C-alpha positions as CSV (number, residue, x, y, z in Angstrom):
1,M,0.0,-0.1,-0.1
2,A,3.1,2.5,0.8
3,F,4.3,2.1,-2.7
4,L,0.8,3.0,-4.1
5,K,0.4,5.8,-1.9
6,I,3.8,7.4,-2.7
7,I,3.0,7.6,-6.4
8,R,-0.1,9.7,-5.7
9,P,-2.9,7.4,-7.5
10,F,-5.3,10.6,-8.0
11,N,-2.6,12.7,-9.4
12,C,-1.5,9.8,-11.7
13,L,-5.1,9.3,-12.9
14,F,-5.1,12.9,-13.5
15,V,-2.0,12.5,-15.7
16,I,-3.7,9.8,-17.9
17,I,-6.8,12.0,-18.3
18,S,-4.5,15.0,-19.5
19,V,-2.8,12.8,-22.1
20,F,-6.2,11.7,-23.7
21,F,-7.6,15.1,-23.3
22,G,-4.6,16.8,-25.3
23,A,-5.0,13.9,-27.8
24,Y,-8.6,14.4,-28.3
25,Y,-9.5,18.0,-27.6
26,Q,-11.6,19.3,-30.4
27,S,-10.4,16.4,-32.6
28,S,-11.8,13.4,-34.2
29,A,-8.7,11.7,-35.2
30,S,-7.7,8.7,-33.1
31,N,-4.2,7.2,-33.2
32,L,-5.1,5.0,-30.3
33,F,-1.8,2.7,-30.1
34,P,0.5,5.7,-29.7
35,I,-1.9,7.6,-27.3
36,L,-2.0,4.5,-25.0
37,F,1.7,4.4,-24.8
38,A,1.8,8.2,-24.2
39,A,-0.5,7.8,-21.3
40,I,1.5,4.8,-19.9
41,S,4.8,6.7,-20.4
42,A,3.6,9.9,-18.9
43,V,2.1,8.3,-15.8
44,L,5.4,6.4,-15.1
45,I,7.5,9.6,-15.4
46,A,5.0,11.4,-13.3
47,A,5.0,8.6,-10.7
48,A,8.8,8.5,-10.7
49,G,8.8,12.4,-10.2
50,Y,6.5,11.9,-7.0
51,V,8.8,9.3,-5.7
52,I,12.0,11.0,-6.2
53,N,10.6,14.4,-4.8
54,D,9.5,12.6,-1.5
55,F,13.0,11.1,-1.5
56,F,14.8,14.5,-1.6
57,D,12.0,16.1,0.6
58,I,12.4,13.9,3.6
59,P,14.2,16.5,5.5
60,I,11.4,19.1,4.8
61,D,8.5,16.5,5.1
62,I,9.9,15.6,8.9
63,I,8.9,19.2,9.6
64,N,5.9,20.0,7.3
65,R,4.4,16.4,6.7
66,P,5.7,13.7,9.1
67,D,2.7,11.4,8.3
68,R,4.1,11.0,4.7
69,V,5.4,7.6,3.6
70,L,9.2,8.2,3.8
71,P,9.2,10.3,7.1
72,S,6.9,7.7,8.7
73,G,9.2,4.9,7.7
74,K,6.8,2.8,5.8
75,I,9.4,2.6,2.8
76,T,13.2,3.0,3.2
77,P,14.9,5.9,1.2
78,K,17.0,3.3,-0.8
79,A,13.9,1.2,-1.8
80,A,12.3,4.6,-2.9
81,Y,15.2,5.9,-4.9
82,I,15.5,2.4,-6.6
83,F,11.7,2.7,-7.4
84,S,11.9,6.0,-8.8
85,V,14.6,5.1,-11.2
86,T,13.1,2.1,-12.3
87,L,9.8,4.1,-13.1
88,F,11.8,6.7,-15.1
89,I,13.5,4.1,-17.1
90,L,10.0,2.4,-17.9
91,G,8.5,5.7,-18.8
92,I,11.3,6.6,-21.3
93,T,11.2,3.2,-22.7
94,A,7.3,3.4,-23.3
95,S,7.6,6.7,-24.9
96,Y,9.4,4.9,-27.8
97,F,6.4,3.1,-28.6
98,T,4.4,6.4,-29.3
99,Q,6.2,6.3,-32.5
100,N,6.9,10.0,-32.2
101,Y,10.3,11.1,-31.6
102,Y,9.0,14.6,-30.1
103,C,7.4,12.4,-27.3
104,V,10.6,10.5,-26.7
105,L,12.4,13.9,-26.4
106,I,9.7,15.2,-24.1
107,A,10.0,12.0,-21.9
108,I,13.7,12.4,-21.8
109,I,13.5,15.9,-20.9
110,N,10.8,15.9,-18.4
111,S,12.6,12.9,-16.4
112,L,15.8,15.1,-16.2
113,L,13.6,18.1,-15.1
114,L,11.7,16.3,-12.4
115,F,14.8,14.8,-11.2
116,S,16.5,18.3,-11.1
117,Y,13.6,19.9,-9.7
118,A,13.4,17.5,-6.7
119,K,17.3,17.6,-6.1
120,T,18.0,21.2,-6.7
121,F,15.4,23.6,-8.2
122,K,12.3,23.1,-5.7
123,M,14.4,25.2,-3.0
124,S,15.2,27.9,-5.6
125,F,13.4,31.2,-6.4
126,L,10.5,30.7,-8.9
127,V,12.5,28.1,-11.1
128,G,10.7,25.2,-9.2
129,N,7.3,26.6,-9.6
130,I,8.2,27.2,-13.4
131,L,9.4,23.4,-13.9
132,V,6.3,22.0,-12.2
133,A,3.9,24.1,-14.2
134,Y,5.7,23.2,-17.5
135,T,5.8,19.5,-16.6
136,T,2.0,19.5,-15.9
137,A,1.1,21.5,-19.0
138,S,3.5,19.0,-21.0
139,T,1.1,16.1,-20.5
140,F,-1.5,17.7,-22.6
141,L,1.3,18.6,-25.3
142,Y,2.4,14.9,-25.1
143,G,-1.1,13.7,-25.9
144,G,-1.7,16.3,-28.8
145,L,1.5,15.4,-30.6
146,C,0.6,11.6,-30.6
147,N,-2.6,12.4,-32.3
148,N,-1.6,15.3,-34.5
149,N,-3.5,17.4,-32.5
150,L,-0.8,20.2,-31.4
151,K,-2.8,23.3,-32.3
152,N,-6.0,22.4,-30.2
153,S,-4.0,20.8,-27.5
154,M,-2.1,24.3,-27.0
155,I,-5.3,25.8,-25.7
156,I,-5.2,23.7,-22.6
157,V,-1.5,23.5,-22.4
158,I,-1.4,27.4,-21.9
159,F,-4.2,27.2,-19.4
160,A,-2.6,24.2,-17.5
161,F,0.7,25.8,-17.2
162,L,-0.9,29.2,-16.0
163,Y,-3.3,27.6,-13.4
164,T,-0.4,25.2,-12.1
165,F,1.9,28.1,-11.7
166,I,-0.6,29.8,-9.5
167,R,-1.2,26.7,-7.4
168,E,2.5,26.1,-7.0
169,I,2.8,29.8,-5.6
170,V,-0.1,29.0,-3.1
171,K,1.6,25.8,-2.2
172,D,4.9,27.7,-1.4
173,G,2.8,29.8,1.1
174,E,1.4,26.5,2.8
175,D,5.2,25.1,3.1
176,I,6.7,28.2,4.3
177,E,7.6,27.2,7.9
178,G,9.7,24.1,6.8
179,D,11.2,25.9,3.9
180,I,12.6,28.8,6.2
181,K,14.1,26.2,8.7
182,L,15.8,24.5,5.8
183,G,17.2,27.7,4.2
184,A,15.2,27.4,1.0
185,K,14.9,30.3,-1.2
186,T,11.4,29.9,-2.5
187,L,9.1,32.7,-3.6
188,A,7.4,32.6,-0.1
189,V,10.5,32.8,1.8
190,K,11.7,35.6,-0.2
191,I,8.7,37.8,-0.1
192,G,6.4,36.6,2.6
193,R,2.9,34.9,2.7
194,K,1.1,38.2,2.3
195,N,2.9,39.1,-0.8
196,I,2.5,35.6,-2.3
197,A,-1.2,36.3,-2.5
198,I,-0.6,39.7,-4.2
199,V,1.8,38.2,-6.7
200,S,-0.6,35.4,-7.6
201,I,-3.1,38.0,-9.0
202,M,-0.9,38.4,-11.8
203,P,-1.3,34.8,-13.5
204,V,-5.1,35.0,-12.5
205,F,-5.4,37.9,-14.6
206,A,-3.5,36.2,-17.2
207,I,-5.8,33.3,-17.2
208,I,-8.8,35.8,-17.4
209,L,-7.2,37.8,-20.5
210,Y,-6.5,34.4,-22.1
211,S,-10.0,33.3,-22.0
212,V,-11.2,36.7,-23.5
213,F,-8.7,36.2,-26.3
214,L,-10.0,32.7,-27.0
215,F,-13.6,34.0,-27.1
216,T,-12.8,37.2,-29.3
217,E,-10.8,34.8,-31.7
218,N,-13.8,32.5,-31.8
219,M,-11.6,29.6,-30.4
220,I,-14.4,29.1,-27.8
221,S,-18.2,29.9,-27.7
222,L,-19.9,32.4,-25.8
223,K,-21.5,29.8,-23.6
224,T,-18.0,28.4,-22.8
225,F,-16.7,31.8,-22.1
226,I,-19.5,32.4,-19.5
227,V,-19.4,29.2,-18.1
228,F,-15.5,29.4,-17.8
229,S,-15.8,32.9,-16.2
230,A,-18.2,31.9,-13.6
231,G,-16.6,28.4,-12.9
232,I,-13.0,29.2,-13.2
233,S,-12.3,32.8,-13.1
234,L,-14.5,33.8,-10.3
235,P,-13.3,31.0,-8.1
236,L,-9.8,31.7,-8.6
237,V,-10.5,35.4,-7.7
238,I,-12.5,34.3,-4.5
239,L,-9.7,32.1,-3.4
240,I,-6.9,34.5,-3.8
241,N,-8.9,37.2,-2.0
242,Y,-9.3,34.2,0.8
243,I,-5.6,33.9,1.4
244,L,-5.0,37.6,1.0
245,R,-7.5,38.4,3.8
246,K,-5.9,36.3,6.1
247,S,-2.3,34.9,5.4
248,E,-2.0,31.5,7.3
249,T,-1.0,28.0,6.8
250,K,-4.7,26.5,6.9
251,R,-5.9,28.8,4.4
252,F,-3.0,28.3,1.9
253,A,-3.7,24.6,2.5
254,N,-7.4,24.9,1.8
255,A,-6.8,27.0,-1.3
256,S,-4.3,24.7,-2.8
257,S,-6.8,21.7,-2.3
258,L,-9.7,23.6,-3.7
259,M,-7.5,24.6,-6.9
260,K,-6.9,20.8,-7.7
261,I,-10.5,20.3,-7.8
262,N,-11.3,23.4,-9.8
263,M,-8.5,22.3,-12.5
264,L,-10.7,19.2,-13.1
265,M,-13.7,21.7,-13.6
266,L,-11.7,23.5,-16.2
267,L,-11.3,20.5,-18.2
268,I,-14.7,19.6,-18.0
269,I,-15.8,22.9,-19.1
270,L,-13.4,23.1,-22.1
271,W,-14.4,19.6,-23.3
272,V,-18.2,20.0,-23.0
273,G,-17.9,23.6,-24.5
């Protein structure tokens, strides 16, 4: 059970959904065999990323999240490291069967970035946030490339990047105590919790502007734009206001969890629209 828990099953399911979404969004084409292997490759690499992240996060999690698998001793660090490397290798191998060399390249690059993020960049100023936003968004790109659906998939790639970037900023605010003790140089440590909420307004505004752009360019319908504004843009504004009014750990944690759910709503709105 511990090995299943450490790979974040819910997040892995979301990775699979993301690949298929990128492949089939506004497209009737279906290269099923490459898409299936893209999903397998993406979920293996994502799972490897979660494990290696927890491996390097042991000192932080002892402070912030002692109930997690590694700090609690349910899996040894050595076993977790071997498990992660094995998943990375299997994920890159699976990418070969997508029959798309761009996908193989993305698989290799993302594996290296996830390892580098966990080991080095997570503790750095903004770089870690950008890397996580990119790797999340790239799963949609992965699916789009496998199904010759790059143009349509880029719509959600941009949304996913901006949305994940916001959530990563909020998560920095949630983890600030442990990060300060370990000497991390994250955005929250540099500017403080109160200013984190202020900074997150900018990517929220970018999401709103991008949705307006898609509507004015007839890339989404009026109905989709209205539902998106009510179901995504407005909740984002409310959540940012929620953490802005009182900058405390619990509020940042609540906002981060709600944003994960709201990301699923974003996909549903775009798919149905």
